C-alpha positions, 0 to 999 in steps of 0.5 A, spaced: 501 750 379 497 748 385 491 752 386 491 756 393 485 754 397 485 761 401 480 766 399 482 773 398 476 776 400 471 775 406 464 773 403 459 779 404 465 784 404 468 783 397 472 789 396 470 792 402 474 790 408 475 798 410 467 798 412 469 792 416 475 795 419 471 801 420 465 798 424 470 794 428 474 800 430 469 805 430 463 802 432 464 795 436 465 796 444 472 795 446 471 789 450 468 786 444 474 788 440 479 785 445 475 778 444 477 779 437 484 780 438 484 774 443 481 770 438 486 772 432 492 771 437 489 764 439 488 762 431 495 765 429 498 760 435 494 754 432 496 756 425 504 756 428 503 749 431 500 747 424 506 750 420 511 747 425 508 740 424 509 741 417 516 743 417 515 750 415 519 753 420 520 760 418 512 761 417 511 758 424 516 763 427 512 769 423 505 766 425 508 766 432 510 773 432 503 775 429 500 771 435 504 775 440 503 782 437 495 780 437 496 779 444 500 786 445 494 789 442 489 785 446 492 788 452 492 795 450 485 794 448 483 792 455 486 798 458 482 802 453 476 799 455 477 800 462 478 807 461 472 808 456 467 803 460 464 808 465 462 812 459 459 806 455 452 805 455 
């Protein structure tokens, strides 16, 4: 069986992704959170194209949907940042 090259944990957050999420959502400024979702959207789109080139049409389609969803999240966070920015130091 082929070994999966993709890790199951992030170095420094082994078994503790909740801390990472808590920091991103609870501590990080929303303009920076927006950038995160923008980068995720762009990366999912890139991966979608790679999967399409490999002939993995279903995987490509799902990655494309993930890219679109991240784009929607990015827009929502941007609106949230507009609301919160005046109250942020």
